LUMTORPA-648939 format. One line per field, with one value per residue (C-alpha): residue number from 1; residue in one letter; x, y, z. Coordinates in steps of 0.5 Angstrom, whole numbers, plus 500, padded with zeros to 3 digits. Each point is the difference from the previous one (the first is absolute). Last residue first. Example, Ala and Ser with C-alpha at 12.3 -4.5 7.8 and 13.67 -1.06 7.14 Angstrom:
// residues 2
n	2 1
res	S A
X	527 498
Y	498 493
Z	514 502
***
This chain:
// residues 550
n	550 549 548 547 546 545 544 543 542 541 540 539 538 537 536 535 534 533 532 531 530 529 528 527 526 525 524 523 522 521 520 519 518 517 516 515 514 513 512 511 510 509 508 507 506 505 504 503 502 501 500 499 498 497 496 495 494 493 492 491 490 489 488 487 486 485 484 483 482 481 480 479 478 477 476 475 474 473 472 471 470 469 468 467 466 465 464 463 462 461 460 459 458 457 456 455 454 453 452 451 450 449 448 447 446 445 444 443 442 441 440 439 438 437 436 435 434 433 432 431 430 429 428 427 426 425 424 423 422 421 420 419 418 417 416 415 414 413 412 411 410 409 408 407 406 405 404 403 402 401 400 399 398 397 396 395 394 393 392 391 390 389 388 387 386 385 384 383 382 381 380 379 378 377 376 375 374 373 372 371 370 369 368 367 366 365 364 363 362 361 360 359 358 357 356 355 354 353 352 351 350 349 348 347 346 345 344 343 342 341 340 339 338 337 336 335 334 333 332 331 330 329 328 327 326 325 324 323 322 321 320 319 318 317 316 315 314 313 312 311 310 309 308 307 306 305 304 303 302 301 300 299 298 297 296 295 294 293 292 291 290 289 288 287 286 285 284 283 282 281 280 279 278 277 276 275 274 273 272 271 270 269 268 267 266 265 264 263 262 261 260 259 258 257 256 255 254 253 252 251 250 249 248 247 246 245 244 243 242 241 240 239 238 237 236 235 234 233 232 231 230 229 228 227 226 225 224 223 222 221 220 219 218 217 216 215 214 213 212 211 210 209 208 207 206 205 204 203 202 201 200 199 198 197 196 195 194 193 192 191 190 189 188 187 186 185 184 183 182 181 180 179 178 177 176 175 174 173 172 171 170 169 168 167 166 165 164 163 162 161 160 159 158 157 156 155 154 153 152 151 150 149 148 147 146 145 144 143 142 141 140 139 138 137 136 135 134 133 132 131 130 129 128 127 126 125 124 123 122 121 120 119 118 117 116 115 114 113 112 111 110 109 108 107 106 105 104 103 102 101 100 99 98 97 96 95 94 93 92 91 90 89 88 87 86 85 84 83 82 81 80 79 78 77 76 75 74 73 72 71 70 69 68 67 66 65 64 63 62 61 60 59 58 57 56 55 54 53 52 51 50 49 48 47 46 45 44 43 42 41 40 39 38 37 36 35 34 33 32 31 30 29 28 27 26 25 24 23 22 21 20 19 18 17 16 15 14 13 12 11 10 9 8 7 6 5 4 3 2 1
res	A S K R I R T A W P G I F A F P G Q D L L V F E K S F A S A T Q A W W L P L Y P L D A G A T Q V A K M L E R A R V D K D T A S K A T N L A T N V T S N D Y H A I D T A T A A A N L Y P D A L E A P D G T V P F Y W L F Q L P Q K G S G L E A V W Q E L T I E K V N L T I G I K K L S A A L A L A A K G L Q P G S N P Y H L E T T F G D K V S S K G L E A R A A D L D Y S L T P I A D Y G S R V E D A P M L D G W M E R S P L A D A V E A R G H L I G K V M G E R D A A H A I A R R V H V D D F P A E A T D F A L S V V S R D G T Y T V R A S S E W G R A E D S A L G L A G D V A G S K M A V L R T G A D P V F S L K L K R V A P K E G W W A D N R E L L V H D D A A F E T I R Y P G T G L L L T K A T G I S G R N R T L F A R S S V L L G G A T T T W A F M A D P A K L R I T V E H D G T S K V S D V G A Y A Y G L A S G N K P D R I A D I S A V V D D A T F P T G D T F T V G R R L T Y V Y T R A D P Q K W S S A L G P G L K G S P D V S L L S E Q A L V A V L Y N L V G S E R G V D L S S L S S P L A L T L T G I P A D A G Q A G T G S G T A G D G S H E R P P P A C A A L V G S A A L V G M G A G A L R L L R R R S L N G G P E S T M
X	653 498 506 500 498 501 505 496 496 505 495 493 498 498 496 493 505 502 506 503 500 499 503 500 491 501 498 494 499 493 499 494 495 497 494 495 502 495 504 498 494 498 499 506 504 498 502 507 502 497 504 507 499 499 506 504 498 501 507 502 506 494 502 497 494 499 500 495 495 500 499 494 496 502 497 503 500 502 499 507 504 507 503 495 502 498 493 501 496 504 508 498 495 504 507 497 498 507 503 504 500 493 497 495 495 495 495 497 495 501 504 505 502 507 500 501 499 507 501 493 504 506 496 497 492 494 494 493 494 496 492 497 493 498 500 506 504 500 503 505 503 500 504 504 502 501 505 503 502 502 506 506 497 499 492 496 493 496 494 492 495 494 492 503 506 500 499 494 497 507 500 493 502 506 496 495 507 502 507 503 501 504 501 507 499 502 507 502 497 504 506 499 500 506 505 501 507 503 498 495 501 496 494 501 501 495 494 495 502 496 506 504 501 493 499 503 494 495 501 503 496 494 502 501 494 500 493 501 506 498 494 505 504 494 497 507 499 507 500 496 502 509 503 498 505 497 505 498 504 504 504 507 501 504 496 504 498 505 499 505 499 497 493 501 501 492 498 505 496 494 505 504 507 505 506 501 504 506 498 501 498 494 495 503 501 493 498 503 497 493 501 502 505 507 505 506 504 507 504 507 504 494 502 502 506 499 501 506 499 507 496 495 495 498 494 497 494 495 494 497 507 505 505 507 505 497 504 497 502 499 505 497 501 494 500 503 499 493 498 500 504 500 499 506 504 507 498 495 506 506 496 498 493 495 493 496 493 496 506 501 502 493 498 504 496 493 500 503 502 501 506 503 508 503 507 504 506 504 507 496 495 498 494 493 496 493 495 494 499 504 494 497 506 499 497 507 499 508 500 496 506 497 501 508 501 499 504 505 500 500 506 503 499 505 499 507 501 499 495 495 501 503 500 505 497 493 497 498 494 499 492 499 493 497 506 506 497 505 502 503 504 498 500 494 498 493 492 495 495 499 505 505 500 507 504 506 497 503 501 500 495 496 499 497 494 500 499 494 496 500 505 501 506 503 498 506 500 496 494 498 495 494 498 507 503 506 506 505 508 504 497 506 498 504 495 497 495 492 494 500 498 508 504 503 507 504 507 500 500 504 505 496 496 493 494 496 495 504 496 498 505 497 496 500 494 496 503 500 493 499 502 500 497 501 495 496 497 503 506 499 501 493 503 499 498 499 503 498 502 506
Y	491 496 497 503 498 506 497 494 505 501 503 498 498 506 503 502 502 496 504 495 492 499 494 497 500 495 503 499 504 502 504 504 500 505 496 498 503 498 499 501 505 505 506 498 500 508 502 497 502 507 500 498 505 506 498 499 507 503 498 502 496 496 493 494 505 502 492 499 505 498 492 502 504 494 495 492 496 493 499 497 506 498 497 504 507 504 499 504 499 495 502 507 502 495 503 506 502 501 499 494 493 498 494 497 494 500 494 497 499 498 495 497 506 499 507 497 492 499 504 496 494 502 502 494 499 501 500 504 498 507 498 505 500 507 496 495 507 502 493 500 507 498 494 504 505 494 497 507 500 493 504 496 494 504 502 497 502 496 501 498 504 503 501 508 498 505 504 505 495 500 507 499 495 503 506 496 497 507 500 507 502 507 503 503 508 499 498 506 504 496 501 507 500 497 505 497 497 500 494 497 493 502 500 492 499 494 505 501 495 498 501 495 497 500 494 497 495 503 508 499 496 503 506 497 497 497 499 507 499 493 504 505 496 495 507 502 494 498 496 495 499 501 507 504 494 503 501 500 504 499 507 501 507 497 502 498 494 499 494 498 494 495 502 504 494 498 507 499 494 505 505 495 500 502 499 495 501 496 494 493 503 496 505 502 494 499 506 498 492 503 505 494 503 499 503 501 507 499 505 500 507 504 507 502 505 506 501 498 493 496 497 496 497 493 498 492 500 494 494 500 501 499 506 500 506 506 506 506 508 500 500 495 492 495 493 496 492 501 504 507 501 494 502 504 499 502 506 503 498 503 507 501 500 506 500 504 500 501 501 507 501 500 506 505 498 502 507 495 506 496 495 500 501 497 503 497 502 498 498 505 500 492 499 498 503 500 498 500 493 500 499 494 496 499 493 498 496 499 499 507 504 506 497 498 506 504 495 501 508 500 495 505 506 496 496 498 491 497 495 504 505 506 508 504 506 502 501 506 499 504 500 502 500 507 504 501 494 500 494 500 495 494 493 503 507 502 500 501 495 500 494 503 499 498 503 496 492 496 492 496 503 501 494 497 504 501 492 501 505 496 501 493 500 507 500 495 496 495 494 504 498 503 504 502 498 504 498 504 498 504 506 505 506 505 503 503 498 500 504 504 506 503 499 494 499 499 503 505 499 504 495 494 503 502 494 502 506 505 507 501 502 505 500 493 499 504 498 493 499 492 494 494 493 499 496 497 497 503 498 493 503 499 495 495 503 505 500 501 506 505
Z	954 494 497 493 493 495 495 499 496 494 496 497 507 504 494 503 507 505 502 505 501 507 504 507 499 495 493 497 493 497 493 499 495 494 499 494 494 494 494 493 504 493 506 503 494 498 508 500 493 501 506 497 495 505 504 494 498 507 500 494 496 497 495 505 502 493 499 505 498 493 502 505 495 495 504 499 507 499 507 501 497 502 494 495 503 493 503 506 507 502 500 499 506 505 501 497 507 502 507 497 503 499 503 495 501 493 501 494 496 492 502 495 497 503 503 507 499 501 507 502 499 504 506 500 498 504 497 499 496 498 498 498 501 505 506 498 499 507 503 495 502 507 497 497 505 504 495 499 508 499 496 501 496 494 498 494 498 495 496 499 497 502 496 497 496 496 505 501 506 503 501 503 504 503 502 504 503 502 503 497 493 501 494 499 503 506 498 497 506 505 495 500 508 500 496 494 497 507 502 495 503 506 497 499 492 498 501 505 505 507 505 504 507 502 503 492 499 504 499 494 497 502 497 494 498 494 496 497 498 497 497 497 497 497 497 497 495 498 506 498 495 499 498 506 505 506 506 507 504 506 501 503 503 506 505 507 505 506 504 506 502 505 501 493 496 499 498 493 497 499 497 496 502 495 505 506 507 504 497 504 507 501 499 494 496 503 497 493 500 501 494 495 494 505 496 504 500 504 502 503 503 501 502 494 498 497 493 494 502 502 506 496 505 499 496 500 496 502 498 494 496 504 499 504 501 498 501 504 500 493 494 496 498 500 502 495 502 503 494 500 493 496 494 499 505 498 496 505 506 495 499 507 503 500 502 496 498 507 504 497 493 498 504 496 494 502 496 494 494 494 497 507 501 507 502 505 504 504 496 494 496 500 496 500 492 498 506 499 500 507 504 497 500 508 499 497 494 499 492 501 502 504 506 499 497 506 505 495 500 507 500 496 504 505 507 503 500 507 500 503 495 501 501 501 495 500 493 496 496 494 497 493 496 503 501 505 505 506 505 506 505 495 503 505 499 501 498 506 501 508 501 496 492 497 494 496 503 505 502 504 506 494 497 506 500 493 500 505 496 493 495 498 495 499 507 501 506 497 503 505 507 503 506 502 507 504 503 503 501 505 501 502 504 495 496 507 504 498 503 494 506 500 494 498 501 493 503 495 493 495 499 500 494 502 499 493 501 498 500 493 494 496 493 501 503 495 493 503 503 501 498 502 503 506 501 503 494 494 499 498 492 498 495 505 507 505 506 507 501 503
***
């Protein structure tokens, strides 16, 4: 999920759940289900040995968890941050799902097929109802997608359906989506990152007010939202009519607690049972009073240079800043080793089955490495159009204190070569609004992938055609051609080769300076355990995997 980007950038890509993936490749056969099994196919819900958890039938009355930032809307089409998705995916579902390891699988669609490169046919589950008791139908899927596509609604997810020609109900339990042209990433668009389904009646009745404290959300998920107080909390109750295995947690309270110290005090006092989205340095303080889990989430933190604005249109300036960034020091000192220095925007693990790991590593090794070297930084600045230095600003969201510490460390280094970097903390909402607005020529890109495909990061941030998300305003014909070829390719090897070419070429141009690939920290009272904490653990109905500890 993300800390989302904003404005016209379509808030979506911060943490993000954004959407796209392999399409032709992934849909060639239905993968193993990653959604919870229907009740008639699930046993007693007991967990396997070694999980440290009791069975799903061990009830948990009320669970309270702290989140590091507040929400102003529950509607991910209005506010598409990682925390918005964290809540929404418990109440709403998508056609396809992403399991904790990043594999594509069934969701509200029990199966799907791709009869040709431009057509996707989804067979829907039977017997599913919304939490208001109304039956789930193919028409509701059509209405949900149409609402996203309608420019009058201003949905932040509209970008994901720009290539869609038609969405039709082609049977009582069948939906067919036809694309204008082949798109190898489209299959992932109908996962939670690009689609959360509601009913046509609800969408029509509440247009313009969905996600507010009065209207809330309507979905088919394992929980229904009963109360939302912006800047304070969300309350959820178990949906006993859900088609999947009944969750152990009956009631869930998600409290917004922005202050790190207050969160820890709440944990020690028993006011909360855990916390999600902890920064690495903060999480260490929880280890004596909670079970803390660190998981590589494939997220990336990077600097984004506006290559259309001076002085960042000068590659020597970008190189000077790269040499002044002690990325290894940031990982070791700020993140306590709970991250990895990044070579590119997509992590190596995001290539999955698209390219063998050794080939990915070799491909990334070919990207020029600009190591921490202040003499080299001074030399590059001396070749630039601002050889005497300049002043600029870098903002970071209050939900990412580790970004603030990295910015201050960078500012200290840049000062030594004649560049003044003013660092400013702003609210998450302000930061999201700035992304892609063009107001800040130097920004942080903080992105949480929601697909197992490198194109999720490469195409929106490196392709000049992606005007809504190319926050670096980067335009390189070789990169554009490679990404466009990869998008329409049906051959896996061709697609992999072109994506790697794009990543390598952009790496040399440096429109972005990747800092690190991070880990997510979550903490639970030792009374509870969250099962299957993979890199995509929170992109689906995560609360259904909470159990009492054995």
